[in-house]
N, C-alpha and C positions, 0 to 999 in steps of 0.2 A: 504494500500500500504506500509506504513512504517513498520508494523508488519511483512509483507512478506519479506521485505528487511532485517530486523533484523534476521529472521529465516535463510535466505540465508547466511548471514554473519556467523552465528553460525555453520551452516552446513559446510561451507568452512573451518572455523577454525578447526572444529572437523576432517575433512578430512586431513588437513595439519598436525595436531597433530598425528593422527593415522599413516599417511604415514611416518612421521619423526621417530616415535617409531619403526615401522617395519624396516625401513632402518637401524636405529641404532642397532636393534637386529640382523639383517642380518650381519652387519659389525662386531659386537661383536662375532657372531657365527663363521664367517669366520676366525677371529683372533684366537679364541679358537682352531679351527680345525688346523690351521697353527701351533700354539704353541704346541699342542699335537703331531702333525706329526713330528715337529722338535725334540721334547723331545724323542719321540719313536725312531727316527733315531739316536739320540745321544746315547741312551741306547743300541740299537742294535750294533752300531759301537764299543761301549765300551765293549760289550760282545764278539765281534769278536776279539778284542785286547787281552782280557783275555784268549781266546781260547775255548769258549763255542760254 
């Protein structure tokens, strides 16, 4: 019984760790997309000002 409980705790901890890593990666990915989108918008508006 005790070994089964330990296995369950390990599985739950692994799930929590994997979920947090996935969420962290998704947040980082969204931030990167937002950053690149913003940078591309700035570059395009800069080009328009120059007259390209």
